[in-house]
C-alpha positions as CSV (number, residue, x, y, z in Angstrom):
1,M,1.5,-48.4,-10.8
2,A,3.7,-48.0,-14.0
3,S,6.9,-50.0,-14.0
4,L,10.3,-49.2,-15.8
5,R,9.3,-51.9,-18.4
6,D,6.1,-49.8,-19.2
7,V,8.4,-46.7,-19.6
8,A,10.8,-48.4,-21.9
9,D,7.8,-49.7,-24.0
10,R,6.2,-46.3,-24.1
11,A,9.5,-44.6,-25.3
12,G,10.4,-47.4,-27.6
13,V,13.8,-48.1,-26.0
14,S,15.4,-51.0,-24.2
15,L,14.9,-51.6,-20.6
16,A,18.6,-50.9,-20.0
17,T,18.3,-47.6,-21.8
18,A,15.3,-46.6,-19.7
19,S,17.2,-47.7,-16.6
20,R,20.2,-45.4,-17.5
21,V,17.9,-42.5,-17.8
22,S,16.0,-43.4,-14.6
23,S,19.4,-43.5,-12.7
24,G,20.5,-40.2,-14.1
25,S,23.3,-41.5,-16.3
26,S,24.8,-39.2,-19.0
27,A,25.5,-42.1,-21.3
28,V,22.3,-41.5,-23.3
29,R,21.7,-39.4,-26.4
30,P,19.7,-36.2,-25.7
31,E,16.8,-37.1,-28.0
32,T,16.5,-40.6,-26.4
33,R,16.5,-39.1,-22.9
34,E,13.9,-36.7,-23.8
35,R,11.6,-39.4,-25.1
36,V,12.2,-41.6,-22.0
37,E,11.7,-38.7,-19.6
38,G,8.4,-37.9,-21.6
39,A,7.2,-41.4,-21.0
40,M,8.1,-41.1,-17.4
41,R,5.9,-38.0,-17.1
42,D,2.9,-39.5,-19.1
43,L,2.9,-42.7,-17.0
44,L,3.6,-40.8,-13.6
45,Y,6.6,-43.0,-13.0
46,V,8.9,-42.1,-10.1
47,P,12.2,-44.0,-10.0
48,P,13.0,-45.7,-6.8
49,G,15.0,-43.5,-4.4
50,R,13.9,-40.3,-6.2
51,S,10.6,-39.7,-4.4
52,E,11.9,-37.1,-2.0
53,A,9.7,-33.9,-1.8
54,A,10.5,-31.1,-4.1
55,S,11.7,-27.8,-2.7
56,A,8.6,-25.7,-2.2
57,I,7.6,-22.0,-1.6
58,G,4.6,-20.3,-0.2
59,L,2.7,-17.9,-2.3
60,F,0.2,-15.8,-0.5
61,V,-2.7,-14.1,-2.4
62,P,-5.1,-11.8,-0.8
63,E,-8.0,-12.8,-3.1
64,F,-8.8,-14.0,-6.5
65,S,-11.8,-11.7,-7.4
66,N,-9.2,-9.2,-8.6
67,P,-7.8,-10.6,-11.9
68,V,-4.3,-8.8,-11.4
69,F,-3.7,-11.1,-8.3
70,A,-4.6,-14.2,-10.3
71,A,-2.4,-13.1,-13.1
72,L,0.6,-12.5,-10.8
73,A,0.1,-15.8,-8.9
74,E,-0.1,-17.8,-12.2
75,A,3.1,-16.1,-13.6
76,M,5.0,-16.7,-10.5
77,E,3.9,-20.4,-10.2
78,M,5.1,-20.7,-13.8
79,H,8.6,-19.2,-13.1
80,A,8.8,-21.1,-9.8
81,A,8.2,-24.4,-11.6
82,R,10.8,-23.6,-14.1
83,S,13.3,-23.1,-11.3
84,G,12.3,-26.5,-9.8
85,L,10.2,-25.1,-7.1
86,A,6.8,-26.4,-6.1
87,T,4.2,-23.7,-5.1
88,I,1.9,-23.8,-2.1
89,L,-0.9,-21.4,-2.8
90,C,-2.2,-19.6,0.3
91,N,-5.4,-17.5,-0.3
92,T,-5.7,-15.2,2.7
93,H,-9.1,-13.6,1.8
94,G,-7.5,-10.3,3.1
95,S,-7.3,-11.6,6.6
96,A,-4.2,-10.8,8.6
97,G,-5.1,-13.8,11.0
98,R,-5.5,-16.1,8.1
99,E,-2.1,-15.1,6.7
100,R,-0.5,-15.7,10.0
101,D,-1.9,-19.2,10.1
102,Y,-0.6,-20.0,6.7
103,V,2.8,-18.7,7.7
104,R,2.8,-21.1,10.6
105,M,1.9,-24.0,8.5
106,L,4.6,-23.2,5.9
107,L,7.2,-22.8,8.6
108,E,6.3,-26.3,9.9
109,R,6.8,-27.7,6.5
110,G,10.1,-26.2,5.9
111,V,9.4,-24.2,2.8
112,E,12.4,-22.5,1.1
113,G,10.7,-19.1,1.2
114,M,7.6,-17.0,0.8
115,L,6.2,-14.7,-1.7
116,F,3.4,-12.1,-0.7
117,I,1.1,-10.5,-3.2
118,S,-0.3,-7.2,-2.0
119,A,0.0,-8.4,1.6
120,E,-1.3,-7.0,4.8
121,I,2.0,-5.3,5.1
122,T,0.7,-2.6,2.6
123,D,-1.8,-1.4,5.4
124,V,0.0,1.6,6.9
125,R,-2.2,1.2,10.2
126,G,-0.8,-2.3,10.9
127,R,2.2,-3.0,13.2
128,H,3.3,-6.1,11.2
129,S,5.1,-7.7,14.1
130,H,4.7,-11.2,12.6
131,Y,6.9,-10.1,9.6
132,A,9.5,-8.7,11.9
133,K,9.5,-12.0,13.7
134,L,9.9,-13.9,10.5
135,L,12.8,-11.9,9.6
136,E,14.5,-12.4,12.9
137,R,14.1,-16.2,12.4
138,G,15.8,-16.0,9.1
139,A,12.8,-16.5,6.9
140,R,13.1,-15.7,3.3
141,L,10.5,-13.2,2.1
142,V,9.7,-11.3,-0.9
143,F,6.9,-8.8,-1.2
144,V,5.1,-8.2,-4.4
145,N,3.2,-4.9,-5.2
146,G,3.7,-3.5,-1.7
147,G,6.6,-3.4,0.7
148,S,7.1,-1.7,4.1
149,E,8.1,1.7,5.2
150,D,9.4,0.2,8.5
151,L,10.8,-3.1,7.7
152,D,14.0,-3.8,5.6
153,V,12.4,-6.4,3.3
154,T,12.9,-7.3,-0.4
155,S,10.1,-6.0,-2.5
156,V,9.2,-6.2,-6.2
157,G,6.6,-4.1,-7.9
158,V,5.6,-1.2,-10.0
159,D,6.2,2.5,-9.2
160,E,2.8,3.6,-7.8
161,R,3.7,7.1,-7.6
162,V,4.7,7.3,-11.2
163,A,1.7,5.5,-12.1
164,G,-0.5,8.0,-10.4
165,R,1.5,10.8,-12.2
166,I,1.4,9.2,-15.7
167,A,-2.4,8.7,-15.5
168,T,-3.1,12.3,-14.4
169,E,-0.6,13.8,-16.9
170,H,-2.4,12.0,-19.7
171,L,-5.7,13.7,-18.8
172,I,-3.9,17.1,-18.4
173,E,-2.3,16.6,-21.8
174,L,-5.9,16.2,-23.2
175,G,-7.0,19.4,-21.7
176,H,-8.8,18.4,-18.5
177,E,-8.5,20.8,-15.7
178,R,-10.9,19.2,-13.1
179,I,-9.4,15.7,-12.5
180,G,-10.7,13.3,-9.8
181,F,-9.3,10.2,-8.3
182,V,-11.4,7.1,-7.7
183,A,-9.2,5.8,-5.1
184,G,-8.7,2.7,-3.1
185,H,-8.5,2.4,0.6
186,Q,-6.8,5.5,2.2
187,F,-4.6,3.3,4.4
188,A,-3.2,1.2,1.6
189,L,0.3,2.1,0.7
190,P,-0.3,1.9,-3.0
191,T,-3.2,4.4,-2.7
192,R,-1.0,6.7,-0.9
193,E,1.7,6.5,-3.5
194,K,-0.7,7.0,-6.3
195,T,-2.2,10.0,-4.6
196,L,1.3,11.6,-4.3
197,G,1.9,11.1,-8.1
198,H,-1.5,12.4,-8.8
199,L,-0.8,15.5,-6.7
200,D,2.6,15.8,-8.4
201,A,1.1,16.3,-11.8
202,L,-1.8,18.5,-10.7
203,R,0.6,20.9,-8.9
204,A,3.1,21.0,-11.8
205,A,0.3,22.1,-14.1
206,R,-1.0,24.5,-11.4
207,L,-4.5,22.8,-11.2
208,A,-6.6,22.4,-8.1
209,D,-6.5,19.1,-6.2
210,G,-8.8,17.6,-3.5
211,L,-11.2,15.7,-5.9
212,V,-10.6,12.3,-4.3
213,A,-13.2,9.6,-3.2
214,H,-12.0,6.5,-1.4
215,S,-13.7,3.1,-1.6
216,T,-12.8,-0.6,-2.0
217,F,-10.7,-2.0,-4.8
218,T,-13.7,-3.5,-6.5
219,V,-16.2,-2.7,-9.2
220,S,-18.7,-1.6,-6.7
221,G,-16.0,0.5,-4.9
222,G,-15.5,2.1,-8.3
223,R,-19.1,2.9,-8.7
224,D,-19.5,4.3,-5.2
225,A,-16.4,6.5,-5.5
226,L,-17.3,8.0,-8.9
227,R,-20.9,8.7,-7.6
228,E,-19.4,10.6,-4.7
229,L,-17.2,12.6,-7.2
230,L,-20.0,13.4,-9.5
231,S,-22.3,14.7,-6.6
232,K,-20.1,17.6,-6.1
233,P,-21.2,21.1,-7.6
234,E,-21.1,21.4,-11.4
235,R,-18.3,23.9,-11.2
236,V,-15.9,21.5,-9.6
237,R,-17.2,18.3,-10.8
238,P,-14.4,16.3,-12.6
239,T,-14.4,15.9,-16.3
240,G,-11.9,13.1,-16.0
241,V,-10.8,10.4,-13.4
242,I,-8.0,8.2,-12.7
243,C,-8.7,4.9,-10.7
244,S,-6.7,2.8,-8.3
245,S,-7.3,-0.3,-10.3
246,D,-8.9,-1.6,-13.6
247,L,-11.7,-3.1,-11.5
248,M,-12.5,0.2,-10.0
249,A,-12.4,1.9,-13.5
250,I,-14.9,-0.8,-14.8
251,G,-17.2,0.1,-11.9
252,A,-16.7,3.8,-12.9
253,L,-17.7,2.9,-16.5
254,Q,-20.8,1.3,-15.1
255,E,-21.8,4.1,-13.0
256,A,-21.2,6.7,-15.6
257,S,-23.5,4.7,-17.9
258,A,-26.1,4.4,-15.2
259,L,-26.0,8.3,-14.7
260,G,-26.4,8.8,-18.5
261,L,-23.0,10.1,-19.1
262,R,-21.1,9.1,-22.3
263,V,-17.5,7.8,-22.0
264,P,-15.3,9.5,-23.1
265,E,-17.4,12.3,-24.4
266,D,-18.7,13.5,-21.0
267,L,-16.3,11.8,-18.8
268,S,-12.8,10.4,-19.3
269,I,-11.6,7.4,-17.3
270,V,-8.1,6.0,-16.7
271,G,-7.6,2.6,-14.9
272,F,-4.5,0.8,-13.5
273,D,-3.1,-2.7,-13.7
274,G,-3.6,-3.6,-17.4
275,I,-5.7,-6.8,-16.8
276,D,-7.2,-8.6,-19.8
277,A,-10.6,-7.4,-18.8
278,A,-9.5,-3.8,-19.7
279,G,-9.8,-4.8,-23.4
280,W,-13.3,-6.3,-23.0
281,T,-15.0,-3.0,-21.9
282,N,-16.9,-0.8,-24.5
283,P,-14.9,1.3,-25.2
284,P,-11.8,-0.5,-24.3
285,L,-10.2,1.0,-21.2
286,T,-7.3,3.4,-21.1
287,T,-5.1,2.2,-18.4
288,V,-1.6,2.4,-16.8
289,E,-0.3,-1.2,-17.0
290,Q,2.2,-2.9,-14.9
291,P,4.6,-5.5,-16.3
292,I,3.1,-8.5,-14.6
293,D,5.4,-11.2,-16.2
294,E,8.6,-9.2,-15.4
295,I,7.4,-8.6,-11.9
296,A,6.7,-12.3,-11.3
297,R,10.0,-13.5,-12.7
298,T,11.9,-11.0,-10.7
299,A,10.2,-11.9,-7.5
300,V,11.0,-15.6,-8.0
301,E,14.5,-14.8,-8.8
302,A,15.0,-12.6,-5.8
303,L,13.7,-15.4,-3.6
304,R,16.0,-17.8,-5.2
305,G,18.9,-15.4,-4.5
306,Q,18.0,-15.5,-0.9
307,V,18.0,-19.2,-0.9
308,E,21.2,-19.6,-2.8
309,R,23.2,-16.8,-1.4
310,P,21.9,-16.3,2.2
311,S,24.7,-13.9,3.2
312,E,24.0,-11.5,0.3
313,R,21.2,-9.0,0.6
314,Q,18.8,-9.1,-2.2
315,P,17.8,-5.5,-3.5
316,S,14.3,-4.3,-4.1
317,Y,13.1,-3.7,-7.7
318,V,10.7,-1.1,-8.9
319,F,9.3,-1.2,-12.5
320,R,8.0,1.8,-14.4
321,P,4.5,1.4,-15.6
322,R,3.3,2.6,-19.0
323,L,0.2,4.1,-20.4
324,R,-2.0,1.9,-22.7
325,A,-4.3,4.1,-24.6
326,G,-7.8,2.8,-25.0
327,G,-11.1,4.4,-25.9
328,T,-12.2,5.9,-22.6
329,T,-10.2,9.1,-22.6
330,A,-10.6,12.2,-24.8
331,P,-10.5,16.0,-24.6
332,P,-13.2,17.4,-22.3
333,A,-16.4,18.4,-24.0
334,S,-15.7,22.2,-23.3
335,A,-12.4,21.9,-25.1
336,S,-13.9,20.0,-28.0
337,M,-16.5,22.8,-28.6
338,T,-13.9,25.6,-28.4
339,S,-11.3,23.9,-30.7
């Protein structure tokens, strides 16, 4: 184990100077302090009496196969670390029971609070009694990308209804009249909100609705849902689709290719999330992106606000998504031939 003498030698300072930095004394020049603290980090030196556990928070992720969850978790961990908070990562694998087990473990460890990404609370069929119990106990909770219609909790995320409207309006502006929705689980609150936005845009343009197919928020789910939509009679078959996620949109791209359809010439596709993989498809995916770093930073700050100002209720935050044009959308073939 490294000694303070090792730290002093590494930083090129006297033992007395290293000792002053170690004890937290202010009588050290900033550049010297930086060198000594750098040496302490490099050598994993922990000053005596300063080995107490860092404040920690729990970070719940439903899965890592969806890149947007990993991106949000990484950004939140980074912002938490900058705030002096250690992060305990809890992968629930989409299981409510596993989520409850992790909650119990975190409570036993006395964490400062908990951040939930797309948690079980977004399933409108659930009773969510464990969240209510946590709130009654005074637990500090922030929900990211999905809050609750029934519980008074702090949530941070994108406006899902606006996202559905923006994606649909984009296709309407291109001249599409038969627009489908490659949708996630029908009981997921984000799906319901996107559906409302989708319908808002269709009804404002006086276009028919009802072209919706539900499946899982996965690549295979996107394939299945698009296959269902394209199995409809030709007169109602969509010429463009919006999707609940970029993963589902990538699945829709794969299914379109398997069916011999060209994108965007024969079918336009719009995703949602703005993950890096949206730029890796051929052509690059048109998507409605959410501001991941802003959401992550705001969520951590909201949790810190609950910790530092417990008597002050933290508001919820809703961010507006924006369209990022790629190469998967164009006017429908019929419009192109008549123009």
